[in-house]
N, C-alpha and C positions, 0 to 999 in steps of 0.2 A: 524659670526664666531668669536672666540676670537682672540685677538692679541697673537702671539706666538713667543717666542725667543728660538731657539735651540742653545745649547752650546756643542760643540764636540771638541775632541782633535786634530784630523788631518783632512786635506782636504780628502774627500771621506766618512768619518764617517757619515756626515749629510745625504748623499744619501743612504748609505747602511742601516743605522739604522732607519731613519725617513723620507726617501724620499717621501713615499706615503702620510704621514700626512702633510708634508710641502707643497707638490703639491696641495693637497686637500684644505688646509687652505688658501693658496694664491689664488687658483682659485675661491673659494667661498667668497672672499672679506675680509678675515681676514688679518690684518697686520702681516707680517711674516719676520723674519730676522734670521741670523745665525752668531754666534761668533765661531771662530776657534782658539784654544789656541796656536797652533804651526805653524811654517813656516812664513816667512817674506813676505811682499809685494815685488813685482817685481821678485819673484821666479816662476819657471814653475808650481809648484803646486798651488800657489795662483791664477795663470791665469786659471788653470783647475777648481779650486773652483768657480771662477766667472762664468765660462761657465756652470758648473753644476747648480748653483743657477738660472741662466737665464732659463735653461731648466725646472727647477722646478717651474718657475713663481715667484720666490722670487725677489722682486725689491730691488734696492740699492746695493752698493758695499759690498763685504765681510768685516766683522769686524774681523780683525786679531789681537790677542794679541801679536804675533810676537816672541814667545819663540821658542827655538830649540827643535825639535823632539829628544826624548831620544836616538834614534838609528841613527840619521842623523844630526851630529853636524853642518854641513854647511847649514842646512835648515834655519838658522837665524844667519848669521855671526855677531859676536860681541855681541850676546845675550846669556844668560844662557839657559841651558836645562830647560824645564818647571818644571821638578821635583826638580831642584836645586834652582830655583828662590825663594826668600822669600815669604812665604805663604801670609803674610799680604799685600804684594805688588800685587800679582796676584789677590787676592780676591778684593782688592780695585779697580783694573782696571776693573774687571768684574762688580762690583757694578756700576761703571760709565756707562757701556753699558746698564745695566738693567734700571737704572734711566733715561737714555737718550731715550731708546726705549719704556719703560713703558708697558711691556707685562703683560697680565693676566695669561699666562701659560709659564713656562720655561721647556724645555725638555733637558735631558742630559743622559749620561751613567749611568747605575746602579752601585752599589758598587763593583761589579766584573769587571767593565769596559767592559761589554758585553762579548760575547762568547770567545774573544781572551785573556782576562785578561791582556792586554797591560798596562804597567805601566803609560803611559801618559793618557790612558782612566781612570784608577783608580784615578789618581790625579785630572783630570778634574772633575770627579764626586765630589770629596771632596771639591774642591774650589767652584763649582757651588752650592752645598748645603749650604755652608757658605754664599756665596754672595747673594743667593735668600732670605735668612733671614735678612742679614745685610742691604740689600737695603731699607728695610722698616723702619729702625731705624735712626732717624735724627741725633743722636749723634755719629754714626759710619760713617766714611769717609765723613765728611761734604763737603770736597772739590770735591766730585764726583757728586754733584748736589742734587736737592731736593729729599727727600725720596719717594720711590715707592715700594709698597708691591705686588708682584705677588700673585695670589690667589692659585695656585697649581703648584707643581713640578711633572713632569712625567719622570720616569727613564726607559730608553729603556733597555729591558732585553729579554732573551730567556728562556722559560720554559723547564723543563726536557723533556716534551713530544715532543719538537721540534727536539730532537737529531736525530731521524730517517730521517727527512727531510734534515738534515745537512750532511747525509752520502754522498751526492753528491759532497761535498767539499773534500772528501778523508781524513777526520779526524775521530778520535775515540772519544768516550764519555770522555775518560781521558784527551783529549786535550781541552775540552770545559768547559766554566764557565757558567753553566745554573742554574736557580733557581727553587725551588719547584713550581709546577703549581699553588698551592693555594696562592702564593705570587703575582701572576699576577692579577691586578685589571681591566685592560683595554686591550681588544683584538680588533684590528682594521683590518678589511678587506680592504686592499688597492688595490685590484685587478683592479678597474676602473682606478687607477692612475699608474698602473704598467708600461705602456709605457713611461711615463715621468720619473718615478723613474729609469728605466733601462737606459734611455738615459742619465740621470744625472750620474749614476754610470759609464757608458761608457766614459763620458767626462774626467774621471781621467785616461787619457791614459798612463801616466808614470807608474802608479801602475799596470795597465794591462800588460804593457811590462815587468815588473820585476816579474810577476807571483803572485802578491798579490791578494786579494779577487776579484777585478774587472776582473783580468785575469782568475782566476779560474772559475768565473761565466760565462765568455764569452765562455768557453770551454764546457759548458753544454747545453743540449737541452732547448728550450723555455719552455717546460712543466716543467722541473725540476727547471728552474729559477723561474717560477711562484710559484712553491711549496715553494721555499726558500724565495722569496721576497714578496709574495702576502699578507702576514700577518705581522703586527707589534704589538709587545707586550710591555706593560708599567706597571710600578708600580707607582700608584698615591700617592703623599704625599701632604696633604693639608697644606697650609701656613696660611690660615685664618680659615674659618668655615669648618665643617666636610663634607666629601663626602662618597661615597659608593663603592660597588664592582660591577662586572659584566658589566662594561661599554663597549660600542662598538665604542666610539669616545672620543676624548679629550674634556673636557668641563670645564667651570669655576665653 
C-alpha cells in the first residue's frame, strides 16, 4: 500500500471524509498519517483526534498546525485563525510535514471544502495544493527539509448523485457543495472498514454533543449511516506522471 498523508481542517474531518481509506491503508501496511490545520495540542478536540486515529489504526501522534478554528477562537489560544494566518507561513509549515513524512499520496478537501463549504475546509484545500507542489522544489522552503514530491493528490468530494443519500442529514441540495459526477475519478467502497470509520467518527464526542455531523449521524439507523459513510469519493490530481479515471482505490 502507498504511504498516505491526509490533511484536513478540523478534528473529525479525517474520519468523516476519509476514515475508510485511512483505516484500510493502515491495516494493509501503508504508512499513514494525518495533519490537522486547526485546534491546539492539549485541547479536548486534540485528545479526541488522537483517539480517532488510534481507532483507525493510524500510528503516531496527531500532527497539528495549531491555528484557530474560524468559528471557535479559543480553539488555539494566542494563535491566529487559520484563514487569517499568512499563507506563506502555513504552506511552509505543511511543506515541513510533507517532507518529514514523505508520502506518495496526499489527501485533502476538494475546492468546495466538501459538502459543507466551511471556510476552513476551503482554505485547507488551497494551502495543501500549494504545499504538495512546493514540497518537491528544493529552492522553496529550504528550512523545511530535503525536497520530497508526492505522486498524487486526492481531493475528497461528494458527487451530485450522492445528494439523495445525504437526505438523512436533514439538509437540502441548496445547502450542499457537491461536484458533477464526471469530476469524480475515484470511488472507494469502504464498507469493510465502516465499523472502524464509525468508531472514529464517534470518538469526536464533543462534536456529537453539540449536534454537529457526528451527532446527526448517531441519530440515524445503521443502514442509513452505511449508505452515507460506506463510499468515499475523490478527485485525483497527478503531481508527477499522468493517471486515469474510474479508479476504485487510491494508487500511486
